[in-house]
DSSP file (Angstrom, degrees, kcal/mol; ACC not computed):
  #  RESIDUE AA STRUCTURE BP1 BP2  ACC     N-H-->O    O-->H-N    N-H-->O    O-->H-N    TCO  KAPPA ALPHA  PHI   PSI    X-CA   Y-CA   Z-CA
    1    1 A X              0   0    0      0, 0.0     2,-0.3     0, 0.0     0, 0.0   0.000 360.0 360.0 360.0 134.2  -14.6    5.0   36.7
    2    2 A X        -     0   0    0      2,-0.0     2,-0.2     4,-0.0    67,-0.0  -0.594 360.0-148.5 -82.9 139.0  -13.0    3.1   33.9
    3    3 A X    >>  -     0   0    0     -2,-0.3     4,-1.1     1,-0.1     3,-1.0  -0.521  34.4 -96.4 -96.1 170.0  -13.8   -0.5   33.3
    4    4 A X  H 3> S+     0   0    0      1,-0.3     4,-1.2     2,-0.2     3,-0.3   0.850 122.9  54.9 -58.3 -37.2  -11.3   -3.1   31.9
    5    5 A X  H 3> S+     0   0    0      1,-0.2     4,-2.1     2,-0.2    -1,-0.3   0.743  98.3  62.9 -73.7 -21.4  -12.7   -2.7   28.3
    6    6 A X  H <> S+     0   0    0     -3,-1.0     4,-2.7     2,-0.2    -1,-0.2   0.892 100.7  53.2 -65.6 -38.4  -12.1    1.1   28.4
    7    7 A X  H  X S+     0   0    0     -4,-1.1     4,-2.5    -3,-0.3    -2,-0.2   0.893 108.6  49.1 -63.4 -39.5   -8.4    0.4   28.8
    8    8 A X  H  X S+     0   0    0     -4,-1.2     4,-2.4     2,-0.2     5,-0.3   0.922 112.3  48.2 -65.2 -43.9   -8.4   -1.8   25.7
    9    9 A X  H  X S+     0   0    0     -4,-2.1     4,-2.3     1,-0.2    -2,-0.2   0.899 112.4  48.9 -64.2 -40.3  -10.3    0.8   23.7
   10   10 A X  H  X S+     0   0    0     -4,-2.7     4,-2.3     2,-0.2    -2,-0.2   0.921 111.1  49.9 -64.8 -44.3   -7.9    3.6   24.8
   11   11 A X  H  X S+     0   0    0     -4,-2.5     4,-1.8     1,-0.2    -2,-0.2   0.954 116.4  40.3 -59.5 -51.9   -4.8    1.5   24.0
   12   12 A X  H  X S+     0   0    0     -4,-2.4     4,-2.6     1,-0.2    -1,-0.2   0.817 110.9  58.6 -71.8 -29.4   -6.1    0.6   20.5
   13   13 A X  H  X S+     0   0    0     -4,-2.3     4,-2.1    -5,-0.3    -1,-0.2   0.932 107.8  46.7 -61.3 -45.1   -7.4    4.1   20.0
   14   14 A X  H  X S+     0   0    0     -4,-2.3     4,-2.1     1,-0.2    -2,-0.2   0.886 111.8  51.8 -62.1 -39.0   -3.9    5.5   20.5
   15   15 A X  H  X S+     0   0    0     -4,-1.8     4,-2.0     2,-0.2    -2,-0.2   0.909 109.0  49.1 -65.4 -42.9   -2.5    2.9   18.2
   16   16 A X  H  X S+     0   0    0     -4,-2.6     4,-0.9     1,-0.2    -1,-0.2   0.896 110.2  51.2 -65.0 -39.3   -4.9    3.8   15.4
   17   17 A X  H >X S+     0   0    0     -4,-2.1     4,-0.8     1,-0.2     3,-0.6   0.906 109.0  51.3 -64.7 -40.2   -4.1    7.5   15.8
   18   18 A X  H >X S+     0   0    0     -4,-2.1     4,-0.7     1,-0.2     3,-0.6   0.890 106.7  54.2 -62.0 -38.6   -0.4    6.7   15.5
   19   19 A X  H 3X S+     0   0    0     -4,-2.0     4,-0.9     1,-0.2    -1,-0.2   0.694  96.9  68.7 -71.0 -17.9   -1.0    4.7   12.3
   20   20 A X  H <X S+     0   0    0     -4,-0.9     4,-2.4    -3,-0.6    -1,-0.2   0.918  91.4  60.9 -61.1 -44.9   -2.7    7.7   10.8
   21   21 A X  H <X S+     0   0    0     -4,-0.8     4,-2.7    -3,-0.6     5,-0.3   0.897 101.8  43.2 -61.9 -53.2    0.4    9.8   10.6
   22   22 A X  H  X S+     0   0    0     -4,-0.7     4,-2.3     1,-0.2     5,-0.2   0.909 118.2  45.9 -63.9 -37.8    2.8    7.8    8.2
   23   23 A X  H  X S+     0   0    0     -4,-0.9     4,-2.2     2,-0.2    -1,-0.2   0.894 114.6  47.5 -70.7 -38.1    0.0    7.0    5.8
   24   24 A X  H  X S+     0   0    0     -4,-2.4     4,-3.0     2,-0.2     5,-0.3   0.943 113.7  46.8 -66.5 -47.3   -1.3   10.5    5.7
   25   25 A X  H  X S+     0   0    0     -4,-2.7     4,-1.4    -5,-0.2     6,-0.2   0.940 116.1  44.2 -61.9 -48.0    2.1   12.1    5.3
   26   26 A X  H  <>S+     0   0    0     -4,-2.3     5,-2.1    -5,-0.3     4,-0.3   0.899 115.6  50.0 -63.8 -38.8    3.1    9.7    2.5
   27   27 A X  H ><5S+     0   0    0     -4,-2.2     3,-1.3    -5,-0.2    -2,-0.2   0.934 110.4  45.9 -66.4 -47.8   -0.3   10.1    0.9
   28   28 A X  H 3<5S+     0   0    0     -4,-3.0    -1,-0.2     1,-0.3    -2,-0.2   0.717 109.9  55.9 -73.3 -18.0   -0.5   13.9    0.8
   29   29 A X  T 3<5S-     0   0    0     -4,-1.4    -1,-0.3    -5,-0.3    -2,-0.2   0.488 116.7-115.0 -87.8  -2.6    3.1   14.1   -0.5
   30   30 A X  T < 5 +     0   0    0     -3,-1.3     2,-0.2    -4,-0.3    18,-0.2   0.588  67.9 139.6  85.7  10.4    2.1   11.9   -3.4
   31   31 A X      < -     0   0    0     -5,-2.1    -1,-0.3    -6,-0.2     2,-0.2  -0.613  53.9-120.7 -90.7 147.9    4.3    8.9   -2.5
   32   32 A X        +     0   0    0     -2,-0.2     2,-0.3    13,-0.1    15,-0.2  -0.601  39.5 172.4 -80.0 148.6    3.3    5.3   -2.7
   33   33 A X  E     -A   46   0A   0     13,-1.7    13,-2.3    -2,-0.2     9,-0.1  -0.987  36.4 -85.2-157.7 150.0    3.5    3.4    0.6
   34   34 A X  E     +A   45   0A   0     -2,-0.3     2,-0.3    11,-0.2    11,-0.2  -0.328  47.7 164.5 -65.0 140.8    2.5    0.0    2.0
   35   35 A X    >   -     0   0    0      9,-0.5     7,-2.7    -2,-0.0     3,-1.5  -0.899  54.0 -99.2-139.8 170.7   -1.1   -0.6    3.2
   36   36 A X  T 3  S+     0   0    0     -2,-0.3     5,-0.1     5,-0.3     4,-0.1   0.633 120.8  62.1 -65.8 -11.4   -3.1   -3.7    3.9
   37   37 A X  T 3  S+     0   0    0      4,-0.1    -1,-0.2     3,-0.1     4,-0.1   0.482  85.1  96.9 -94.0  -3.3   -4.6   -3.3    0.4
   38   38 A X  S <  S-     0   0    0     -3,-1.5     2,-0.5     6,-0.2     8,-0.1  -0.229  87.0 -84.7 -78.6 172.4   -1.3   -3.7   -1.5
   39   39 A X  S    S+     0   0    0      1,-0.3     6,-0.3     6,-0.3     2,-0.1  -0.958 125.5  24.6-122.8 112.1   -0.1   -6.9   -3.0
   40   40 A X  S >> S-     0   0    0     -2,-0.5     4,-3.1     4,-0.2     3,-2.2   0.584 116.0-110.2 -75.6 152.9    1.4   -8.5   -0.9
   41   41 A X  T 34 S+     0   0    0      1,-0.3    -5,-0.3     2,-0.2    -2,-0.1  -0.217  96.8   5.0 -54.8 130.7   -0.6   -6.9    2.0
   42   42 A X  T 34 S+     0   0    0     -7,-2.7    -1,-0.3     2,-0.1    -6,-0.2   0.356 131.4  56.6  79.7  -6.8    1.6   -4.6    4.1
   43   43 A X  T <4 S+     0   0    0     -3,-2.2    -2,-0.2    -8,-0.2    -9,-0.1   0.673  88.6  72.4-123.0 -40.3    4.6   -5.0    1.8
   44   44 A X  S  < S-     0   0    0     -4,-3.1    -9,-0.5    -9,-0.2     2,-0.4  -0.215  88.6 -99.7 -70.9 170.9    3.5   -3.9   -1.7
   45   45 A X  E     -A   34   0A   0     -6,-0.3     2,-0.3   -11,-0.2    -6,-0.3  -0.766  29.7-159.6-101.4 139.7    2.9   -0.3   -2.4
   46   46 A X  E     -A   33   0A   0    -13,-2.3   -13,-1.7    -2,-0.4    -8,-0.1  -0.779  31.5 -94.2-108.7 157.5   -0.4    1.4   -2.5
   47   47 A X     >  -     0   0    0     -2,-0.3     4,-2.0   -15,-0.2   -14,-0.1  -0.135  35.1-108.2 -65.2 165.3   -1.2    4.7   -4.3
   48   48 A X  H  > S+     0   0    0    -18,-0.2     4,-2.2     1,-0.2     5,-0.2   0.864 120.1  54.5 -63.9 -35.1   -1.1    8.0   -2.5
   49   49 A X  H  > S+     0   0    0      2,-0.2     4,-2.5     1,-0.2    -1,-0.2   0.918 107.2  49.4 -65.5 -43.1   -4.9    8.2   -2.6
   50   50 A X  H  > S+     0   0    0      1,-0.2     4,-2.7     2,-0.2    -1,-0.2   0.894 110.5  52.2 -62.0 -38.8   -5.3    4.8   -1.0
   51   51 A X  H  X S+     0   0    0     -4,-2.0     4,-2.6     2,-0.2    -2,-0.2   0.901 108.9  48.4 -65.6 -40.6   -2.9    5.9    1.7
   52   52 A X  H  X S+     0   0    0     -4,-2.2     4,-2.7     2,-0.2    -2,-0.2   0.931 113.7  47.3 -64.8 -43.7   -4.9    9.1    2.5
   53   53 A X  H  X S+     0   0    0     -4,-2.5     4,-2.2     2,-0.2    -2,-0.2   0.913 113.0  48.7 -63.3 -41.7   -8.1    7.1    2.6
   54   54 A X  H  X S+     0   0    0     -4,-2.7     4,-2.1     2,-0.2    -2,-0.2   0.899 111.5  50.7 -63.7 -40.9   -6.4    4.5    4.9
   55   55 A X  H  X S+     0   0    0     -4,-2.6     4,-2.3     2,-0.2    -2,-0.2   0.933 110.5  48.0 -62.1 -46.6   -5.0    7.2    7.1
   56   56 A X  H  X S+     0   0    0     -4,-2.7     4,-2.4     1,-0.2    -1,-0.2   0.873 109.8  53.1 -65.2 -35.9   -8.5    8.9    7.4
   57   57 A X  H  X S+     0   0    0     -4,-2.2     4,-2.5     2,-0.2    -1,-0.2   0.902 109.7  48.8 -62.0 -41.2  -10.0    5.5    8.3
   58   58 A X  H  X S+     0   0    0     -4,-2.1     4,-2.7     2,-0.2    -2,-0.2   0.888 110.5  50.9 -64.8 -39.5   -7.4    5.0   11.0
   59   59 A X  H  X S+     0   0    0     -4,-2.3     4,-2.5     2,-0.2    -2,-0.2   0.919 111.8  46.4 -65.1 -43.9   -8.1    8.5   12.4
   60   60 A X  H  X S+     0   0    0     -4,-2.4     4,-2.4     2,-0.2     5,-0.2   0.931 114.2  47.6 -64.2 -45.8  -11.9    7.9   12.5
   61   61 A X  H  X S+     0   0    0     -4,-2.5     4,-2.4     1,-0.2    -2,-0.2   0.923 112.7  49.7 -61.1 -43.8  -11.4    4.5   14.1
   62   62 A X  H  X S+     0   0    0     -4,-2.7     4,-2.7     2,-0.2     5,-0.2   0.905 109.6  51.7 -61.3 -42.1   -9.0    6.0   16.7
   63   63 A X  H  X S+     0   0    0     -4,-2.5     4,-2.6     1,-0.2    -2,-0.2   0.947 112.2  44.5 -59.5 -50.0  -11.4    8.8   17.5
   64   64 A X  H  X S+     0   0    0     -4,-2.4     4,-2.6     1,-0.2    -1,-0.2   0.868 113.9  50.1 -67.5 -35.0  -14.3    6.5   18.1
   65   65 A X  H  X S+     0   0    0     -4,-2.4     4,-2.0    -5,-0.2    -1,-0.2   0.922 112.9  46.3 -66.9 -42.9  -12.1    4.1   20.2
   66   66 A X  H  <>S+     0   0    0     -4,-2.7     5,-2.4     2,-0.2    -2,-0.2   0.890 114.4  48.1 -66.3 -37.8  -10.8    7.0   22.3
   67   67 A X  H ><5S+     0   0    0     -4,-2.6     3,-1.4    -5,-0.2    -2,-0.2   0.926 113.0  47.4 -66.3 -44.3  -14.3    8.4   22.7
   68   68 A X  H 3<5S+     0   0    0     -4,-2.6    -2,-0.2     1,-0.3    -1,-0.2   0.805 108.5  55.9 -66.3 -29.2  -15.6    4.9   23.7
   69   69 A X  T 3<5S-     0   0    0     -4,-2.0    -1,-0.3   -60,-0.2    -2,-0.2   0.425 115.4-119.1 -82.0   2.0  -12.7    4.5   26.1
   70   70 A X  T < 5 -     0   0    0     -3,-1.4     2,-0.2     1,-0.2    -3,-0.2   0.903  37.1-165.8  62.6  45.7  -13.8    7.7   27.8
   71   71 A X      < +     0   0    0     -5,-2.4     2,-0.4    -6,-0.1    -1,-0.2  -0.448  14.4 169.3 -62.9 129.1  -10.5    9.6   27.1
   72   72 A X    >   -     0   0    0      3,-0.3     3,-1.6    -2,-0.2     7,-0.4  -0.986  38.6-139.6-142.8 131.7  -10.4   12.7   29.2
   73   73 A X  T 3  S+     0   0    0     -2,-0.4    -1,-0.1     1,-0.3    -2,-0.0   0.712 106.0  60.5 -65.4 -17.7   -7.3   14.9   29.6
   74   74 A X  T 3  S+     0   0    0      1,-0.1     2,-0.9     2,-0.0    -1,-0.3   0.678  91.2  74.8 -79.5 -17.9   -8.3   15.2   33.3
   75   75 A X    <>  -     0   0    0     -3,-1.6     4,-2.1     1,-0.2    -3,-0.3  -0.815  63.6-172.2 -99.1  99.6   -7.9   11.4   33.7
   76   76 A X  H  > S+     0   0    0     -2,-0.9     4,-2.6     1,-0.2    -1,-0.2   0.833  83.2  56.1 -62.7 -34.0   -4.2   10.8   33.7
   77   77 A X  H  > S+     0   0    0      2,-0.2     4,-2.4     1,-0.2    -1,-0.2   0.926 108.0  47.6 -64.6 -43.8   -4.6    7.0   33.7
   78   78 A X  H  > S+     0   0    0      1,-0.2     4,-2.2     2,-0.2    -2,-0.2   0.917 113.4  48.0 -62.8 -43.7   -6.7    7.2   30.5
   79   79 A X  H  X S+     0   0    0     -4,-2.1     4,-2.5    -7,-0.4    -2,-0.2   0.909 111.3  51.1 -63.6 -42.5   -4.2    9.5   28.8
   80   80 A X  H  X S+     0   0    0     -4,-2.6     4,-2.6     2,-0.2    -2,-0.2   0.915 110.1  48.2 -62.4 -44.4   -1.3    7.2   29.9
   81   81 A X  H  X S+     0   0    0     -4,-2.4     4,-2.1     2,-0.2    -1,-0.2   0.922 113.0  47.8 -64.3 -43.6   -3.0    4.1   28.4
   82   82 A X  H  X S+     0   0    0     -4,-2.2     4,-2.3     1,-0.2    -1,-0.2   0.899 112.3  50.5 -63.0 -39.7   -3.8    5.9   25.1
   83   83 A X  H  X S+     0   0    0     -4,-2.5     4,-3.3     2,-0.2     5,-0.2   0.894 106.9  53.5 -65.2 -39.7   -0.2    7.2   25.0
   84   84 A X  H  X S+     0   0    0     -4,-2.6     4,-2.8     2,-0.2    -1,-0.2   0.914 110.3  47.5 -61.7 -42.0    1.2    3.7   25.6
   85   85 A X  H  X S+     0   0    0     -4,-2.1     4,-2.2     2,-0.2    -2,-0.2   0.913 113.4  48.5 -62.6 -42.9   -0.9    2.4   22.6
   86   86 A X  H  X S+     0   0    0     -4,-2.3     4,-2.3     2,-0.2    -2,-0.2   0.927 114.4  45.4 -61.4 -46.7    0.3    5.4   20.6
   87   87 A X  H  X S+     0   0    0     -4,-3.3     4,-2.7     2,-0.2     5,-0.2   0.902 111.3  52.1 -66.1 -42.2    4.0    4.7   21.6
   88   88 A X  H  X S+     0   0    0     -4,-2.8     4,-2.3    -5,-0.2    -1,-0.2   0.925 113.3  43.9 -61.8 -44.8    3.7    0.9   21.0
   89   89 A X  H  X S+     0   0    0     -4,-2.2     4,-2.9     2,-0.2    -1,-0.2   0.902 112.5  53.0 -67.1 -39.7    2.3    1.4   17.5
   90   90 A X  H  X S+     0   0    0     -4,-2.3     4,-2.1    -5,-0.2    -2,-0.2   0.924 111.7  44.7 -61.6 -45.1    4.9    4.1   16.7
   91   91 A X  H  X S+     0   0    0     -4,-2.7     4,-1.8     2,-0.2    -1,-0.2   0.917 113.6  50.8 -65.2 -43.0    7.8    1.9   17.7
   92   92 A X  H  X S+     0   0    0     -4,-2.3     4,-2.7    -5,-0.2    -2,-0.2   0.922 110.5  49.2 -60.3 -44.6    6.3   -1.0   15.8
   93   93 A X  H  X S+     0   0    0     -4,-2.9     4,-3.0     1,-0.2     5,-0.3   0.890 107.6  54.5 -63.1 -39.0    5.9    1.1   12.7
   94   94 A X  H  X S+     0   0    0     -4,-2.1     4,-1.2    -5,-0.2    -1,-0.2   0.882 112.6  43.4 -63.6 -36.6    9.5    2.4   12.9
   95   95 A X  H  X S+     0   0    0     -4,-1.8     4,-1.4     2,-0.2    -2,-0.2   0.930 116.8  45.7 -72.1 -46.3   10.8   -1.2   13.0
   96   96 A X  H  X S+     0   0    0     -4,-2.7     4,-0.6     1,-0.2     3,-0.3   0.940 116.4  43.6 -64.1 -48.5    8.5   -2.5   10.2
   97   97 A X  H  X S+     0   0    0     -4,-3.0     4,-0.6     1,-0.2     3,-0.4   0.782 108.2  58.5 -74.3 -25.1    9.1    0.4    7.9
   98   98 A X  H >< S+     0   0    0     -4,-1.2     3,-0.6    -5,-0.3    -1,-0.2   0.855 103.2  54.8 -66.9 -33.3   12.8    0.4    8.5
   99   99 A X  H 3< S+     0   0    0     -4,-1.4    -1,-0.2    -3,-0.3    -2,-0.2   0.693 104.0  55.1 -71.8 -18.5   12.9   -3.2    7.3
  100  100 A X  H 3<        0   0    0     -4,-0.6    -1,-0.2    -3,-0.4    -2,-0.2   0.622 360.0 360.0 -87.7 -14.4   11.2   -2.1    4.0
  101  101 A X    <<        0   0    0     -4,-0.6    -1,-0.2    -3,-0.6    -2,-0.1   0.488 360.0 360.0 -75.3 360.0   13.8    0.5    3.1
């Protein structure tokens, strides 16, 4: 049975996994892209290497949050909560990065 804090971990785990993708794609293609380490944070551009490292950090954090939240494909509620976190971050990223273009 999931406790209240599992839902929080699942939501943020999904969000961290969603944040992995844009930074990883931009990083491995050699493009500069905003990260929290840029100047100004989140608006300036970071190198492709920083983006790959940031992406991998997000993936690791997402993995541990999803594991701590007891993600199981047999538990539809857990999957739904993780998906909602993934979707919320994805929509947020699309709005934020569209404003930077």
